[in-house]
Backbone as numpy.savetxt, mean C-alpha at the origin, in Angstrom:
# Nx Ny Nz CAx CAy CAz Cx Cy Cz
35.99 15.92 4.18 35.05 14.74 3.92 34.72 14.20 5.83
33.51 13.88 5.87 33.31 13.81 7.38 33.37 12.69 8.04
33.90 11.51 7.01 33.90 10.38 7.21 33.01 9.24 6.91
31.62 9.91 6.55 30.79 9.33 5.95 31.19 8.35 4.67
30.23 7.40 4.85 30.35 6.83 3.38 29.78 7.24 2.25
30.24 7.67 1.32 30.03 8.36 0.10 29.21 7.39 -0.88
28.12 7.75 -1.14 27.09 6.90 -1.89 26.92 7.26 -3.49
26.78 6.73 -4.47 26.70 6.64 -5.67 25.48 7.36 -5.89
25.22 8.30 -7.06 23.97 8.84 -7.24 23.27 7.74 -7.90
21.98 7.69 -7.45 20.96 6.98 -8.05 20.62 6.97 -9.34
20.29 6.15 -9.91 20.05 6.33 -11.57 18.23 7.07 -11.69
18.01 7.33 -12.51 16.68 8.02 -12.33 15.57 6.70 -12.36
15.84 5.71 -12.74 14.90 4.78 -13.19 14.97 4.19 -11.61
16.09 3.89 -10.60 15.98 3.40 -9.36 15.45 4.05 -8.28
15.55 5.89 -8.58 15.00 6.61 -7.99 13.59 6.69 -7.92
12.82 6.45 -9.05 11.65 6.50 -9.51 11.15 5.28 -8.70
11.55 3.98 -8.81 11.44 2.91 -8.02 11.14 2.81 -6.65
12.34 3.65 -5.99 12.45 4.04 -4.54 11.41 4.65 -4.51
10.70 5.91 -4.80 9.87 6.82 -4.64 8.53 6.08 -4.79
8.21 5.18 -5.48 6.84 4.40 -6.09 7.19 3.34 -4.81
8.01 2.76 -4.17 8.09 1.67 -3.03 7.49 2.77 -1.82
8.42 3.75 -1.62 7.98 4.37 -0.27 6.29 4.89 -0.34
5.71 5.40 -1.69 4.61 5.42 -1.66 3.56 4.24 -1.44
4.21 3.21 -1.88 3.42 1.98 -2.00 3.31 1.68 -0.31
4.58 1.73 0.28 4.22 1.47 1.76 3.83 2.22 2.97
3.76 3.62 2.27 2.68 4.64 2.94 1.24 4.35 2.92
1.00 4.02 1.54 -0.36 3.84 1.52 -0.96 2.39 2.07
0.19 1.20 2.00 -0.33 0.13 2.96 -0.40 0.16 4.05
0.42 1.19 4.98 0.36 1.21 6.10 -0.85 2.08 6.33
-1.50 3.11 5.89 -2.84 3.69 5.96 -3.96 2.78 5.73
-3.72 2.18 4.63 -4.74 1.21 4.59 -5.01 0.03 5.70
-4.00 -0.53 6.20 -3.71 -1.77 7.29 -4.36 -0.54 8.73
-4.18 0.45 8.97 -4.59 1.18 9.90 -5.97 1.13 9.93
-6.39 1.94 8.68 -8.18 1.85 8.41 -8.64 0.73 8.53
-8.16 -0.57 8.32 -8.67 -2.09 8.65 -8.81 -2.20 9.82
-7.83 -1.96 10.70 -7.96 -2.18 11.95 -9.13 -1.40 12.97
-8.81 -0.28 12.32 -9.77 0.84 12.85 -11.38 0.24 12.63
-11.39 -0.11 11.46 -12.99 -0.38 10.87 -13.28 -2.15 11.89
-12.27 -2.77 12.08 -12.80 -3.89 12.73 -12.68 -3.41 14.19
-12.33 -2.36 14.86 -12.49 -2.10 16.24 -13.87 -1.27 16.32
-14.32 -0.65 14.97 -15.58 0.19 15.17 -16.98 -0.93 15.16
-16.58 -1.90 14.60 -17.51 -3.15 14.36 -17.89 -3.70 15.79
-16.46 -3.73 16.01 -16.60 -4.45 17.60 -17.26 -3.53 18.67
-17.29 -2.62 18.38 -17.89 -1.58 19.51 -19.27 -1.66 19.20
-19.65 -1.54 17.68 -20.82 -1.51 17.09 -21.93 -2.84 17.81
-20.99 -4.27 17.87 -21.95 -5.21 18.33 -21.84 -5.46 19.73
-21.27 -4.43 20.40 -20.87 -4.50 22.01 -22.41 -3.84 22.42
-22.89 -2.90 21.50 -24.09 -1.92 21.89 -25.11 -3.14 21.94
-26.19 -2.42 22.91 -27.71 -2.84 22.67 -28.32 -2.88 21.25
-29.39 -4.02 21.59 -30.12 -3.73 19.63 -30.37 -2.57 19.78
-31.31 -1.96 20.82 -31.61 -0.50 20.25 -30.98 0.51 19.81
-29.76 0.90 20.56 -28.75 1.30 20.35 -27.83 1.16 19.19
-27.61 -0.15 18.86 -27.20 -0.19 17.57 -28.24 0.09 16.30
-29.37 -0.28 16.65 -30.35 -0.21 15.30 -30.27 1.58 15.30
-30.28 2.48 16.29 -30.28 3.78 16.15 -28.95 4.26 15.64
-27.67 3.45 15.87 -26.67 4.22 15.33 -26.60 3.76 13.64
-27.15 2.55 12.94 -26.71 2.17 11.84 -27.89 2.90 10.98
-28.71 3.68 11.47 -29.60 4.33 10.92 -29.26 5.75 10.52
-27.92 6.38 11.07 -27.75 7.56 10.93 -26.84 7.73 9.50
-26.66 9.05 9.26 -25.90 9.35 8.13 -24.44 9.17 8.33
-24.16 9.45 9.70 -22.74 8.83 9.97 -22.64 7.29 9.38
-23.34 6.69 10.06 -22.98 5.37 9.81 -22.78 5.14 8.03
-23.88 5.28 7.64 -24.04 5.16 5.77 -22.83 5.68 5.32
-22.44 6.89 5.88 -20.65 7.71 5.60 -19.53 6.43 5.75
-19.99 5.84 6.64 -18.65 4.90 7.17 -18.77 3.78 6.12
-20.05 3.01 5.99 -20.21 2.06 5.29 -19.52 1.96 4.00
-20.11 3.57 3.44 -19.38 3.93 1.99 -18.13 4.06 1.89
-17.61 4.52 2.90 -15.75 4.44 2.96 -15.30 3.41 2.87
-16.05 2.08 3.55 -15.57 0.58 3.82 -15.20 0.24 2.34
-16.74 0.77 1.60 -16.60 0.00 -0.02 -15.41 0.59 -0.47
-15.55 1.81 -0.36 -14.31 2.76 -1.32 -12.74 2.08 -1.05
-12.53 1.96 -0.05 -11.51 1.21 0.78 -11.11 0.16 -0.12
-12.26 -0.91 -0.56 -11.92 -2.01 -0.53 -11.46 -2.12 -2.35
-12.11 -0.85 -2.82 -11.63 -0.80 -4.12 -9.89 0.02 -4.05
-10.07 0.70 -3.33 -8.40 1.29 -2.86 -7.57 0.52 -3.06
-8.02 -0.95 -2.10 -6.67 -1.89 -1.56 -6.49 -2.52 -3.10
-7.49 -2.55 -3.89 -7.28 -3.49 -5.42 -6.28 -2.19 -6.33
-6.83 -1.16 -5.99 -5.90 0.02 -7.18 -4.35 -0.12 -6.29
-4.34 -0.46 -5.06 -2.86 0.01 -4.72 -2.10 -1.43 -5.14
-2.84 -2.53 -5.09 -2.16 -3.70 -5.87 -1.58 -3.33 -7.37
-2.65 -3.00 -7.85 -1.96 -2.57 -9.30 -0.95 -1.68 -9.30
-1.34 -0.42 -8.47 -0.32 0.65 -8.68 1.15 -0.32 -8.40
1.27 -0.98 -7.44 2.66 -1.94 -6.93 2.90 -2.66 -8.17
2.03 -3.57 -8.88 2.44 -4.23 -9.95 3.21 -3.38 -11.01
2.03 -2.12 -11.24 2.61 -1.40 -12.51 4.13 -0.74 -12.16
4.44 -0.29 -11.25 5.67 0.01 -10.69 6.87 -0.79 -10.70
6.59 -2.22 -9.98 7.42 -3.23 -10.39 7.68 -3.35 -11.81
6.94 -3.53 -12.65 7.27 -3.48 -14.05 7.88 -2.34 -14.33
7.43 -1.55 -14.36 7.96 -0.07 -14.88 9.85 0.06 -14.21
9.88 -0.49 -12.69 11.51 -0.69 -12.56 12.01 -1.39 -13.29
11.57 -2.47 -13.69 12.25 -3.89 -14.43 12.48 -3.48 -15.67
12.04 -2.47 -16.17 12.04 -1.85 -17.51 13.05 -0.86 -17.50
13.00 -0.20 -16.54 13.72 1.18 -16.43 15.59 0.40 -16.13
15.28 -0.46 -15.08 16.70 -0.97 -14.55 16.67 -2.64 -14.46
16.76 -3.17 -15.71 16.40 -4.53 -15.83 17.73 -5.13 -15.22
17.57 -6.22 -14.67 18.65 -7.02 -13.99 19.55 -7.77 -14.80
20.74 -7.49 -14.27 21.91 -7.55 -15.39 21.84 -9.14 -15.88
22.36 -9.20 -17.31 22.35 -11.06 -17.93 23.12 -11.95 -16.86
22.84 -13.23 -17.18 23.30 -14.51 -16.23 25.09 -14.15 -16.59
25.70 -14.45 -15.62 27.36 -14.20 -16.33 27.52 -15.71 -16.88
28.53 -15.49 -18.03 28.66 -16.31 -18.96 29.72 -17.72 -18.11
29.43 -18.76 -18.33 30.42 -19.75 -17.92 30.86 -20.78 -18.80
31.98 -21.33 -18.44 32.53 -21.91 -19.45 31.24 -23.13 -20.25
30.58 -23.81 -19.45 29.52 -24.68 -19.62 28.48 -23.94 -20.43
28.27 -22.83 -20.58 27.43 -21.96 -21.29 28.04 -21.52 -22.74
29.19 -21.46 -22.98 29.76 -21.23 -24.40 29.66 -22.22 -25.18
């Protein structure tokens, strides 16, 4: 033994929940970074002169950027649905223990 505390193996339901939670956290972090980046792009675009800004928004790059923003909004909703589904699944696989019986409830 190396002195490390031994952990009991996780149940498959708990493992699935932990994997889903990790995936959710990763996706949330990426979505948040993208949102912050979009805010920065919008700020930079507003700092341009009118002529430069108009030239920018009439490019295929800007159109792709705006399409990506719309897709991201739907993705955010999908991530929330994903979290709700996995939370329900985790509860079904590993339901909370029933409340302890007390003398008052007997």
